[in-house]
Biopython code that builds the backbone (N, CA, C, O; Angstrom):
import numpy as np
from Bio.PDB.StructureBuilder import StructureBuilder

atoms = [
    (1, "MET", "N", (0.936, -1.231, -0.137)),
    (1, "MET", "CA", (0.081, -0.068, -0.056)),
    (1, "MET", "C", (0.892, 1.252, 0.036)),
    (1, "MET", "O", (1.937, 1.313, 0.685)),
    (2, "SER", "N", (0.315, 2.419, -0.711)),
    (2, "SER", "CA", (1.190, 3.506, -0.835)),
    (2, "SER", "C", (0.329, 4.784, -0.565)),
    (2, "SER", "O", (-0.617, 5.037, -1.310)),
    (3, "GLU", "N", (0.658, 5.629, 0.537)),
    (3, "GLU", "CA", (-0.225, 6.771, 0.607)),
    (3, "GLU", "C", (0.230, 7.825, -0.233)),
    (3, "GLU", "O", (1.402, 8.201, -0.261)),
    (4, "ARG", "N", (-0.730, 8.322, -0.947)),
    (4, "ARG", "CA", (-0.551, 9.515, -1.801)),
    (4, "ARG", "C", (-0.737, 10.920, -1.351)),
    (4, "ARG", "O", (0.091, 11.791, -1.615)),
    (5, "GLN", "N", (-1.888, 11.155, -0.633)),
    (5, "GLN", "CA", (-1.995, 12.594, -0.369)),
    (5, "GLN", "C", (-3.169, 12.619, 0.752)),
    (5, "GLN", "O", (-3.759, 11.605, 1.126)),
    (6, "GLN", "N", (-3.408, 13.891, 1.217)),
    (6, "GLN", "CA", (-4.495, 13.933, 1.988)),
    (6, "GLN", "C", (-5.658, 14.774, 1.316)),
    (6, "GLN", "O", (-5.394, 15.643, 0.484)),
    (7, "LEU", "N", (-6.950, 14.485, 1.705)),
    (7, "LEU", "CA", (-7.934, 15.214, 1.194)),
    (7, "LEU", "C", (-8.832, 15.685, 2.339)),
    (7, "LEU", "O", (-8.989, 15.017, 3.361)),
    (8, "GLU", "N", (-9.382, 16.800, 2.130)),
    (8, "GLU", "CA", (-10.221, 17.386, 3.205)),
    (8, "GLU", "C", (-11.730, 17.108, 2.916)),
    (8, "GLU", "O", (-12.195, 17.392, 1.812)),
    (9, "ILE", "N", (-12.513, 16.545, 3.917)),
    (9, "ILE", "CA", (-13.816, 16.251, 3.654)),
    (9, "ILE", "C", (-14.587, 16.708, 4.895)),
    (9, "ILE", "O", (-14.567, 16.060, 5.941)),
    (10, "LEU", "N", (-15.311, 17.925, 4.726)),
    (10, "LEU", "CA", (-15.917, 18.397, 6.015)),
    (10, "LEU", "C", (-15.199, 18.669, 7.017)),
    (10, "LEU", "O", (-15.657, 18.358, 8.117)),
    (11, "GLY", "N", (-14.049, 19.239, 6.959)),
    (11, "GLY", "CA", (-13.252, 19.687, 7.855)),
    (11, "GLY", "C", (-12.028, 18.629, 8.473)),
    (11, "GLY", "O", (-11.106, 18.933, 9.230)),
    (12, "LYS", "N", (-12.334, 17.356, 7.914)),
    (12, "LYS", "CA", (-11.425, 16.362, 8.514)),
    (12, "LYS", "C", (-10.471, 15.990, 7.221)),
    (12, "LYS", "O", (-10.849, 16.042, 6.050)),
    (13, "ARG", "N", (-9.212, 15.619, 7.652)),
    (13, "ARG", "CA", (-8.260, 15.019, 6.953)),
    (13, "ARG", "C", (-8.358, 13.565, 6.576)),
    (13, "ARG", "O", (-8.413, 12.682, 7.433)),
    (14, "TRP", "N", (-8.378, 13.331, 5.308)),
    (14, "TRP", "CA", (-8.576, 11.906, 4.902)),
    (14, "TRP", "C", (-7.490, 11.362, 4.105)),
    (14, "TRP", "O", (-7.187, 11.942, 3.063)),
    (15, "SER", "N", (-6.927, 10.415, 4.436)),
    (15, "SER", "CA", (-5.836, 9.790, 3.565)),
    (15, "SER", "C", (-6.432, 9.090, 2.345)),
    (15, "SER", "O", (-7.408, 8.340, 2.366)),
    (16, "LEU", "N", (-5.671, 9.457, 1.226)),
    (16, "LEU", "CA", (-6.053, 8.770, -0.082)),
    (16, "LEU", "C", (-4.992, 7.730, -0.183)),
    (16, "LEU", "O", (-3.805, 8.054, -0.150)),
    (17, "ILE", "N", (-5.361, 6.538, -0.302)),
    (17, "ILE", "CA", (-4.368, 5.391, -0.292)),
    (17, "ILE", "C", (-4.513, 4.582, -1.665)),
    (17, "ILE", "O", (-5.649, 4.238, -1.994)),
    (18, "TRP", "N", (-3.629, 4.319, -2.332)),
    (18, "TRP", "CA", (-3.607, 3.469, -3.441)),
    (18, "TRP", "C", (-3.233, 2.057, -3.262)),
    (18, "TRP", "O", (-2.153, 1.758, -2.754)),
    (19, "VAL", "N", (-4.096, 1.163, -3.664)),
    (19, "VAL", "CA", (-4.043, -0.232, -3.340)),
    (19, "VAL", "C", (-4.049, -1.064, -4.612)),
    (19, "VAL", "O", (-4.858, -0.875, -5.521)),
    (20, "PRO", "N", (-3.002, -2.093, -4.629)),
    (20, "PRO", "CA", (-2.985, -2.982, -5.832)),
    (20, "PRO", "C", (-4.166, -3.723, -6.088)),
    (20, "PRO", "O", (-4.510, -3.860, -7.262)),
    (21, "ASN", "N", (-4.874, -4.246, -5.135)),
    (21, "ASN", "CA", (-6.010, -5.167, -5.296)),
    (21, "ASN", "C", (-6.898, -5.031, -4.310)),
    (21, "ASN", "O", (-6.600, -5.347, -3.158)),
    (22, "LEU", "N", (-8.213, -4.499, -4.669)),
    (22, "LEU", "CA", (-9.266, -4.321, -3.610)),
    (22, "LEU", "C", (-10.281, -5.492, -3.772)),
    (22, "LEU", "O", (-11.423, -5.341, -3.338)),
    (23, "ARG", "N", (-9.936, -6.574, -4.338)),
    (23, "ARG", "CA", (-10.791, -7.752, -4.486)),
    (23, "ARG", "C", (-12.259, -7.308, -4.929)),
    (23, "ARG", "O", (-13.278, -7.302, -4.239)),
    (24, "GLY", "N", (-12.078, -6.903, -6.387)),
    (24, "GLY", "CA", (-13.468, -6.574, -6.796)),
    (24, "GLY", "C", (-13.914, -5.177, -6.887)),
    (24, "GLY", "O", (-14.668, -4.808, -7.787)),
    (25, "ASN", "N", (-13.404, -4.289, -5.855)),
    (25, "ASN", "CA", (-13.981, -2.918, -5.775)),
    (25, "ASN", "C", (-12.961, -2.092, -6.265)),
    (25, "ASN", "O", (-11.765, -2.386, -6.260)),
    (26, "LEU", "N", (-13.443, -1.075, -6.679)),
    (26, "LEU", "CA", (-12.425, -0.069, -7.292)),
    (26, "LEU", "C", (-12.076, 1.081, -6.256)),
    (26, "LEU", "O", (-11.191, 1.912, -6.460)),
    (27, "GLY", "N", (-12.891, 1.036, -5.093)),
    (27, "GLY", "CA", (-12.576, 1.944, -4.040)),
    (27, "GLY", "C", (-13.346, 1.491, -2.689)),
    (27, "GLY", "O", (-14.274, 0.683, -2.667)),
    (28, "ARG", "N", (-12.821, 2.127, -1.613)),
    (28, "ARG", "CA", (-13.392, 1.667, -0.347)),
    (28, "ARG", "C", (-13.146, 2.855, 0.620)),
    (28, "ARG", "O", (-12.113, 3.515, 0.511)),
    (29, "THR", "N", (-14.038, 3.128, 1.528)),
    (29, "THR", "CA", (-14.032, 4.245, 2.375)),
    (29, "THR", "C", (-14.029, 3.656, 3.827)),
    (29, "THR", "O", (-14.969, 3.002, 4.278)),
    (30, "ASP", "N", (-12.850, 3.958, 4.534)),
    (30, "ASP", "CA", (-12.762, 3.483, 5.844)),
    (30, "ASP", "C", (-13.067, 4.953, 6.734)),
    (30, "ASP", "O", (-12.337, 5.944, 6.748)),
    (31, "HIS", "N", (-14.332, 4.773, 7.440)),
    (31, "HIS", "CA", (-14.644, 5.816, 8.257)),
    (31, "HIS", "C", (-13.842, 6.040, 9.569)),
    (31, "HIS", "O", (-13.623, 7.140, 10.077)),
    (32, "ASP", "N", (-13.451, 4.876, 10.026)),
    (32, "ASP", "CA", (-12.780, 4.895, 11.454)),
    (32, "ASP", "C", (-11.452, 5.412, 11.385)),
    (32, "ASP", "O", (-10.970, 6.110, 12.278)),
    (33, "LEU", "N", (-10.787, 5.051, 10.232)),
    (33, "LEU", "CA", (-9.349, 5.552, 9.936)),
    (33, "LEU", "C", (-9.250, 6.827, 9.112)),
    (33, "LEU", "O", (-8.171, 7.351, 8.835)),
    (34, "LEU", "N", (-10.540, 7.338, 8.702)),
    (34, "LEU", "CA", (-10.404, 8.532, 7.713)),
    (34, "LEU", "C", (-9.587, 8.256, 6.609)),
    (34, "LEU", "O", (-8.609, 8.951, 6.334)),
    (35, "ARG", "N", (-9.973, 7.182, 5.899)),
    (35, "ARG", "CA", (-9.127, 6.937, 4.512)),
    (35, "ARG", "C", (-9.885, 6.398, 3.347)),
    (35, "ARG", "O", (-10.780, 5.562, 3.474)),
    (36, "ILE", "N", (-9.535, 6.856, 2.308)),
    (36, "ILE", "CA", (-10.333, 6.360, 1.030)),
    (36, "ILE", "C", (-9.065, 5.737, 0.431)),
    (36, "ILE", "O", (-7.935, 6.219, 0.357)),
    (37, "GLU", "N", (-9.600, 4.362, -0.041)),
    (37, "GLU", "CA", (-8.561, 3.381, -0.881)),
    (37, "GLU", "C", (-8.994, 3.495, -2.243)),
    (37, "GLU", "O", (-10.207, 3.521, -2.448)),
    (38, "LEU", "N", (-8.230, 3.565, -3.165)),
    (38, "LEU", "CA", (-8.592, 3.353, -4.536)),
    (38, "LEU", "C", (-7.546, 2.369, -5.231)),
    (38, "LEU", "O", (-6.329, 2.460, -5.066)),
    (39, "GLU", "N", (-8.094, 1.544, -5.925)),
    (39, "GLU", "CA", (-7.352, 0.591, -6.640)),
    (39, "GLU", "C", (-6.408, 1.235, -7.836)),
    (39, "GLU", "O", (-6.766, 2.154, -8.573)),
    (40, "LEU", "N", (-5.362, 0.687, -7.870)),
    (40, "LEU", "CA", (-4.333, 1.270, -8.857)),
    (40, "LEU", "C", (-4.584, 0.820, -10.253)),
    (40, "LEU", "O", (-5.002, -0.327, -10.411)),
    (41, "GLY", "N", (-4.402, 1.500, -11.169)),
    (41, "GLY", "CA", (-4.300, 0.998, -12.589)),
    (41, "GLY", "C", (-5.563, 1.183, -13.482)),
    (41, "GLY", "O", (-5.622, 0.720, -14.621)),
    (42, "TYR", "N", (-6.575, 1.890, -12.893)),
    (42, "TYR", "CA", (-7.661, 2.050, -13.714)),
    (42, "TYR", "C", (-7.752, 3.272, -14.486)),
    (42, "TYR", "O", (-7.018, 4.210, -14.173)),
    (43, "PRO", "N", (-8.640, 3.392, -15.549)),
    (43, "PRO", "CA", (-8.524, 4.673, -16.396)),
    (43, "PRO", "C", (-8.901, 5.918, -15.551)),
    (43, "PRO", "O", (-9.575, 5.846, -14.523)),
    (44, "GLU", "N", (-8.475, 6.906, -16.001)),
    (44, "GLU", "CA", (-8.494, 8.296, -15.414)),
    (44, "GLU", "C", (-9.916, 8.504, -14.883)),
    (44, "GLU", "O", (-10.122, 8.624, -13.676)),
    (45, "ASP", "N", (-10.997, 8.551, -15.891)),
    (45, "ASP", "CA", (-12.310, 8.967, -15.649)),
    (45, "ASP", "C", (-12.958, 7.946, -14.737)),
    (45, "ASP", "O", (-13.805, 8.336, -13.933)),
    (46, "ARG", "N", (-12.617, 6.652, -14.803)),
    (46, "ARG", "CA", (-13.270, 5.694, -13.746)),
    (46, "ARG", "C", (-12.776, 6.007, -12.393)),
    (46, "ARG", "O", (-13.578, 6.021, -11.459)),
    (47, "THR", "N", (-11.418, 6.281, -12.189)),
    (47, "THR", "CA", (-10.608, 6.546, -11.030)),
    (47, "THR", "C", (-11.350, 7.774, -10.318)),
    (47, "THR", "O", (-11.745, 7.744, -9.152)),
    (48, "ILE", "N", (-11.478, 8.831, -11.169)),
    (48, "ILE", "CA", (-12.146, 10.127, -10.730)),
    (48, "ILE", "C", (-13.562, 9.828, -10.233)),
    (48, "ILE", "O", (-13.844, 10.203, -9.095)),
    (49, "ALA", "N", (-14.497, 9.184, -10.979)),
    (49, "ALA", "CA", (-15.593, 8.716, -10.429)),
    (49, "ALA", "C", (-15.839, 8.055, -9.235)),
    (49, "ALA", "O", (-16.761, 8.301, -8.458)),
    (50, "THR", "N", (-14.847, 7.073, -9.097)),
    (50, "THR", "CA", (-14.574, 6.370, -7.822)),
    (50, "THR", "C", (-14.253, 7.096, -6.760)),
    (50, "THR", "O", (-14.665, 6.815, -5.635)),
    (51, "LEU", "N", (-13.451, 8.148, -7.027)),
    (51, "LEU", "CA", (-13.137, 9.147, -5.803)),
    (51, "LEU", "C", (-14.473, 9.824, -5.338)),
    (51, "LEU", "O", (-14.847, 9.857, -4.166)),
    (52, "LEU", "N", (-15.124, 10.344, -6.375)),
    (52, "LEU", "CA", (-16.400, 11.126, -5.985)),
    (52, "LEU", "C", (-17.321, 10.005, -5.226)),
    (52, "LEU", "O", (-17.904, 10.380, -4.209)),
    (53, "HIS", "N", (-17.457, 8.903, -5.578)),
    (53, "HIS", "CA", (-18.251, 7.954, -5.048)),
    (53, "HIS", "C", (-17.847, 7.752, -3.501)),
    (53, "HIS", "O", (-18.732, 7.805, -2.647)),
    (54, "GLU", "N", (-16.598, 7.537, -3.172)),
    (54, "GLU", "CA", (-16.050, 7.382, -1.855)),
    (54, "GLU", "C", (-16.201, 8.683, -1.122)),
    (54, "GLU", "O", (-16.500, 8.631, 0.071)),
    (55, "ALA", "N", (-16.018, 9.890, -1.731)),
    (55, "ALA", "CA", (-16.207, 11.151, -1.050)),
    (55, "ALA", "C", (-17.738, 11.222, -0.606)),
    (55, "ALA", "O", (-18.089, 11.441, 0.553)),
    (56, "LEU", "N", (-18.573, 11.016, -1.640)),
    (56, "LEU", "CA", (-20.028, 10.895, -1.128)),
    (56, "LEU", "C", (-20.337, 9.936, -0.049)),
    (56, "LEU", "O", (-21.169, 10.149, 0.833)),
    (57, "GLU", "N", (-19.671, 8.944, -0.159)),
    (57, "GLU", "CA", (-19.959, 7.977, 1.048)),
    (57, "GLU", "C", (-19.436, 8.591, 2.432)),
    (57, "GLU", "O", (-20.029, 8.414, 3.496)),
    (58, "ALA", "N", (-18.498, 9.181, 2.325)),
    (58, "ALA", "CA", (-17.890, 9.848, 3.648)),
    (58, "ALA", "C", (-18.798, 10.979, 3.962)),
    (58, "ALA", "O", (-19.073, 11.102, 5.156)),
    (59, "ILE", "N", (-19.341, 11.866, 3.097)),
    (59, "ILE", "CA", (-20.170, 12.936, 3.362)),
    (59, "ILE", "C", (-21.485, 12.377, 3.938)),
    (59, "ILE", "O", (-21.980, 12.882, 4.946)),
    (60, "ASN", "N", (-22.098, 11.252, 3.248)),
    (60, "ASN", "CA", (-23.402, 10.614, 3.699)),
    (60, "ASN", "C", (-23.371, 10.316, 5.122)),
    (60, "ASN", "O", (-24.267, 10.578, 5.925)),
    (61, "ARG", "N", (-22.121, 9.673, 5.393)),
    (61, "ARG", "CA", (-22.039, 9.146, 6.920)),
    (61, "ARG", "C", (-21.824, 10.363, 7.805)),
    (61, "ARG", "O", (-22.480, 10.491, 8.839)),
    (62, "GLU", "N", (-20.906, 11.274, 7.419)),
    (62, "GLU", "CA", (-20.659, 12.453, 8.337)),
    (62, "GLU", "C", (-21.956, 13.319, 8.729)),
    (62, "GLU", "O", (-22.230, 13.704, 9.866)),
    (63, "LEU", "N", (-22.608, 13.519, 7.699)),
    (63, "LEU", "CA", (-23.929, 14.453, 7.658)),
    (63, "LEU", "C", (-25.211, 13.566, 8.060)),
    (63, "LEU", "O", (-26.328, 14.074, 8.160)),
    (64, "VAL", "N", (-24.976, 12.286, 8.269)),
    (64, "VAL", "CA", (-26.141, 11.340, 8.652)),
    (64, "VAL", "C", (-27.287, 11.474, 7.733)),
    (64, "VAL", "O", (-28.450, 11.584, 8.121)),
    (65, "LEU", "N", (-26.921, 11.462, 6.524)),
    (65, "LEU", "CA", (-27.877, 11.631, 5.305)),
    (65, "LEU", "C", (-28.800, 10.393, 5.070)),
    (65, "LEU", "O", (-29.941, 10.447, 4.612)),
    (66, "ASP", "N", (-28.181, 9.357, 5.426)),
    (66, "ASP", "CA", (-28.934, 8.070, 5.357)),
    (66, "ASP", "C", (-29.317, 7.765, 3.827)),
    (66, "ASP", "O", (-30.412, 7.264, 3.571)),
    (67, "LEU", "N", (-28.384, 8.080, 2.805)),
    (67, "LEU", "CA", (-28.444, 7.771, 1.438)),
    (67, "LEU", "C", (-28.314, 6.197, 1.333)),
    (67, "LEU", "O", (-27.592, 5.592, 2.125)),
    (68, "ASP", "N", (-28.977, 5.587, 0.411)),
    (68, "ASP", "CA", (-28.645, 4.346, 0.089)),
    (68, "ASP", "C", (-27.535, 4.283, -1.005)),
    (68, "ASP", "O", (-27.177, 5.297, -1.603)),
    (69, "HIS", "N", (-27.026, 3.097, -1.231)),
    (69, "HIS", "CA", (-25.882, 2.881, -2.202)),
    (69, "HIS", "C", (-26.345, 3.301, -3.598)),
    (69, "HIS", "O", (-25.610, 3.978, -4.317)),
    (70, "ASP", "N", (-27.622, 2.881, -4.001)),
    (70, "ASP", "CA", (-28.058, 3.375, -5.225)),
    (70, "ASP", "C", (-28.019, 4.841, -5.388)),
    (70, "ASP", "O", (-27.406, 5.344, -6.329)),
    (71, "THR", "N", (-28.651, 5.553, -4.506)),
    (71, "THR", "CA", (-28.623, 7.063, -4.698)),
    (71, "THR", "C", (-27.352, 7.574, -4.722)),
    (71, "THR", "O", (-27.115, 8.519, -5.476)),
    (72, "ILE", "N", (-26.311, 7.012, -3.877)),
    (72, "ILE", "CA", (-24.935, 7.499, -4.042)),
    (72, "ILE", "C", (-24.379, 7.287, -5.383)),
    (72, "ILE", "O", (-23.738, 8.172, -5.950)),
    (73, "GLU", "N", (-24.609, 6.124, -5.913)),
    (73, "GLU", "CA", (-24.083, 5.977, -7.244)),
    (73, "GLU", "C", (-24.708, 6.798, -8.390)),
    (73, "GLU", "O", (-24.056, 7.097, -9.391)),
    (74, "ARG", "N", (-25.984, 7.149, -8.208)),
    (74, "ARG", "CA", (-26.585, 8.126, -9.023)),
    (74, "ARG", "C", (-25.981, 9.613, -8.780)),
    (74, "ARG", "O", (-25.766, 10.402, -9.700)),
    (75, "LEU", "N", (-25.777, 9.841, -7.618)),
    (75, "LEU", "CA", (-25.295, 11.282, -7.402)),
    (75, "LEU", "C", (-23.719, 11.249, -7.992)),
    (75, "LEU", "O", (-23.268, 12.195, -8.638)),
    (76, "GLU", "N", (-22.997, 10.132, -7.711)),
    (76, "GLU", "CA", (-21.646, 10.073, -8.234)),
    (76, "GLU", "C", (-21.642, 10.373, -9.992)),
    (76, "GLU", "O", (-20.875, 11.139, -10.575)),
    (77, "SER", "N", (-22.592, 9.638, -10.533)),
    (77, "SER", "CA", (-22.467, 9.879, -12.024)),
    (77, "SER", "C", (-23.108, 11.171, -12.476)),
    (77, "SER", "O", (-22.889, 11.619, -13.602)),
    (78, "GLY", "N", (-23.881, 11.759, -11.626)),
    (78, "GLY", "CA", (-24.461, 13.080, -11.916)),
    (78, "GLY", "C", (-23.364, 14.242, -11.872)),
    (78, "GLY", "O", (-23.104, 15.056, -12.758)),
    (79, "TRP", "N", (-22.778, 14.101, -10.580)),
    (79, "TRP", "CA", (-21.668, 15.123, -10.322)),
    (79, "TRP", "C", (-20.376, 14.936, -11.253)),
    (79, "TRP", "O", (-19.671, 15.901, -11.550)),
    (80, "PHE", "N", (-20.138, 13.762, -11.650)),
    (80, "PHE", "CA", (-19.201, 13.582, -12.628)),
    (80, "PHE", "C", (-19.548, 14.203, -13.804)),
    (80, "PHE", "O", (-18.783, 15.034, -14.293)),
    (81, "ALA", "N", (-20.483, 13.949, -14.275)),
    (81, "ALA", "CA", (-21.095, 14.355, -15.617)),
    (81, "ALA", "C", (-21.061, 15.996, -15.610)),
    (81, "ALA", "O", (-20.651, 16.646, -16.572)),
    (82, "PHE", "N", (-21.482, 16.499, -14.555)),
    (82, "PHE", "CA", (-21.482, 18.045, -14.194)),
    (82, "PHE", "C", (-20.167, 18.542, -14.284)),
    (82, "PHE", "O", (-19.955, 19.462, -15.074)),
    (83, "PHE", "N", (-19.115, 18.016, -13.504)),
    (83, "PHE", "CA", (-17.787, 18.467, -13.655)),
    (83, "PHE", "C", (-17.258, 18.447, -14.804)),
    (83, "PHE", "O", (-16.625, 19.427, -15.196)),
    (84, "LYS", "N", (-17.419, 17.261, -15.622)),
    (84, "LYS", "CA", (-16.858, 17.200, -17.006)),
    (84, "LYS", "C", (-17.380, 18.082, -18.006)),
    (84, "LYS", "O", (-16.697, 18.573, -18.905)),
    (85, "ALA", "N", (-18.732, 18.295, -17.816)),
    (85, "ALA", "CA", (-19.308, 19.442, -18.700)),
    (85, "ALA", "C", (-18.896, 20.792, -18.578)),
    (85, "ALA", "O", (-18.903, 21.564, -19.537)),
    (86, "GLN", "N", (-18.497, 21.139, -17.312)),
    (86, "GLN", "CA", (-17.935, 22.415, -17.025)),
    (86, "GLN", "C", (-16.528, 22.638, -17.216)),
    (86, "GLN", "O", (-16.006, 23.725, -16.971)),
    (87, "GLY", "N", (-15.853, 21.560, -17.680)),
    (87, "GLY", "CA", (-14.387, 21.577, -17.896)),
    (87, "GLY", "C", (-13.472, 21.677, -16.634)),
    (87, "GLY", "O", (-12.325, 22.121, -16.603)),
    (88, "ILE", "N", (-14.109, 21.245, -15.740)),
    (88, "ILE", "CA", (-13.388, 21.231, -14.270)),
    (88, "ILE", "C", (-12.628, 19.855, -14.265)),
    (88, "ILE", "O", (-13.142, 18.745, -14.402)),
    (89, "ASP", "N", (-11.266, 20.161, -14.076)),
    (89, "ASP", "CA", (-10.049, 19.223, -14.198)),
    (89, "ASP", "C", (-10.070, 18.632, -12.825)),
    (89, "ASP", "O", (-9.630, 19.335, -11.916)),
    (90, "LEU", "N", (-10.534, 17.402, -12.541)),
    (90, "LEU", "CA", (-10.226, 16.772, -11.264)),
    (90, "LEU", "C", (-9.086, 15.757, -11.268)),
    (90, "LEU", "O", (-8.836, 15.081, -10.270)),
    (91, "ARG", "N", (-8.393, 15.661, -12.416)),
    (91, "ARG", "CA", (-7.122, 14.844, -12.416)),
    (91, "ARG", "C", (-6.155, 15.092, -11.267)),
    (91, "ARG", "O", (-5.638, 14.129, -10.700)),
    (92, "PRO", "N", (-5.882, 16.373, -10.890)),
    (92, "PRO", "CA", (-5.092, 16.305, -9.718)),
    (92, "PRO", "C", (-5.421, 15.559, -8.518)),
    (92, "PRO", "O", (-4.545, 15.289, -7.697)),
    (93, "LEU", "N", (-6.629, 15.210, -8.366)),
    (93, "LEU", "CA", (-6.934, 14.456, -7.013)),
    (93, "LEU", "C", (-6.632, 13.066, -7.195)),
    (93, "LEU", "O", (-6.831, 12.315, -6.240)),
    (94, "ILE", "N", (-6.168, 12.590, -8.304)),
    (94, "ILE", "CA", (-6.029, 11.177, -8.404)),
    (94, "ILE", "C", (-4.520, 10.797, -9.091)),
    (94, "ILE", "O", (-4.314, 9.716, -9.642)),
    (95, "ARG", "N", (-3.591, 11.777, -8.975)),
    (95, "ARG", "CA", (-2.287, 11.380, -9.269)),
    (95, "ARG", "C", (-1.901, 10.067, -8.572)),
    (95, "ARG", "O", (-2.145, 9.982, -7.368)),
    (96, "GLU", "N", (-1.344, 9.072, -9.181)),
    (96, "GLU", "CA", (-0.907, 7.874, -8.589)),
    (96, "GLU", "C", (0.537, 8.162, -8.078)),
    (96, "GLU", "O", (1.110, 9.184, -8.457)),
    (97, "PRO", "N", (1.159, 7.253, -7.195)),
    (97, "PRO", "CA", (2.327, 7.385, -6.746)),
    (97, "PRO", "C", (3.430, 7.396, -7.773)),
    (97, "PRO", "O", (3.350, 6.548, -8.661)),
    (98, "GLY", "N", (4.403, 8.196, -7.783)),
    (98, "GLY", "CA", (5.491, 8.251, -8.771)),
    (98, "GLY", "C", (5.224, 9.285, -9.905)),
    (98, "GLY", "O", (6.046, 9.484, -10.800)),
    (99, "GLU", "N", (3.947, 9.977, -9.813)),
    (99, "GLU", "CA", (3.587, 10.832, -10.925)),
    (99, "GLU", "C", (4.124, 12.246, -10.467)),
    (99, "GLU", "O", (3.981, 13.227, -11.197)),
]
sb = StructureBuilder()
sb.init_structure("model")
sb.init_model(0)
sb.init_chain("A")
sb.init_seg("    ")
for serial, (resi, resn, name, xyz) in enumerate(atoms, 1):
    if name == "N":
        sb.init_residue(resn, " ", resi, " ")
    sb.init_atom(name, np.array(xyz, "f"), 0.0, 1.0, " ", f" {name:<3s}", serial, name[0])
structure = sb.get_structure()
């Protein structure tokens, strides 16, 4: 495992961790350790969307929104499409180790 950077979500510092094999998942959120794990080696757009999804999972829990997983997936794809249409470059969030 390799730590890449810190992200701030609702005033808390979350570690972004790159993992070679998440056993079928592209990402995972650990609320107790305040870390988001992303699997290495996926295309840029898929990794950005996964990071958005995991950030939404963190926000959902922190704000006690009680959103189900399907709703979070729909929000992820909506936000991703919105950011992309606006030309907002989210690539700096997902630079892998060594870049």
